[in-house]
N, C-alpha and C positions, 0 to 999 in steps of 0.2 A: 608593742615594742617589748624588747627584753628589758629586764631590770637594769642591766648595764647601760642600755641606751638612755633610759630615763635618768640615771645618775649622771652620765656624761652631759646630757642635754641640760640638766639642772645646774651642773657645775659651770658649763659655758655661759649659761644665762646669768648665774650669780657673779661670775667674773665680769661680765659686761656691766653689771650694776655698779661696780666700783667707780666707774667714771662719772656717775651722775652728780656727785658733789662739785665737780670741776666744770660742769657744763655751764655755758653762758645762757642767760634767759633773753627772751625777746625784749627789746627796749620798751615797747609800749606796755608790756606786762609789769615791769618793775617801776612804772611811773608813780604808782600809789600803793600803799599797803593793802594786802588782801586778807580777808577774813576766811577762816576755815569753813567750808560749806559741805557738810556731810551729804546733802542732797545731790551734789554733783557726782559723788561716788556711785550712788544708786543709779543715776542717769547713765553713767559710764557703763555700769554692769548691764543695764537693760539694753544698751546700744551694742556693746561689744560682744556680749554673750551669744545672741543670735548670729551675728556676723561670723564669729569664731566657728559656730556649728556649721554654717554654710561652707566655710573653707574646709572643714573636716569632711563633710559629705562630698565636696568637689574633689578633694584629694583621694578619698576612698574610691570614688567612681573612676578617676583618672588612673589610679594604680590598678584597679580591678579590670576595667574594660579596655583602656588604651594600652597600658604596659603589660596586660595579661598576667599580672602578679596575683593570680587566683588559684594557685596550686601550692602544695607543700614544697615542691621544688623551687618555687619562686617566692617563698616567704621572706627571704632575706632582702629581696628587691622591694617588697612591700614595706618591710620594716625600715629600710633605708629611706624610702620616699616619705614615710610618715615622720621619721626623724628630721629630715631636711625641712619639711613643712612646719614642724614644731619650732625649729630654730628661726625660720623666717617670720612666722607669725609672732613669736616673742619679741623679735627685733623690731618689727613694725609697731607693736603695742608700746614698746619703750619710746619710740619716736613720736607716737601719737600722744602720749601723756605728758611729754615735755613741752608741748606748745599747743596753742589754739589755732595755729596756722596749718597749712597743708604740709605734712612732713616731706622732706627731701626736695620740695619745690619752693615753698615760701620760707622755710626755716630748716637750717641744718644744725646738728649737734656740733659743739665745739670740737676742734681737732685736739688730740692729746698734746700736752706740753710736757716735755721731759727735762726741764731745767731746774 
């Protein structure tokens, strides 16, 4: 992607993070106090890292072989596909870290409240 794509992608991602403090937690999660567990962060990295790479390879293959974005003339199509995949994967990760349930099926983020 071009530097401007990365900047816009990061800006959109950062804006989406603003809503996290107002999100509601799952009831069963807040029943008892939790202790910080640094080991869970490493487990998350070991699990999400390879999955993220699989999505990157799949996106690359889709853009290259299916959409034929494999020439200089089609580089903007490839960059756009990569941009969209990046936004979707970042959104999915945010929904995965907010709950231990299945995101979008068993647990939804709180709707914004503007009052």
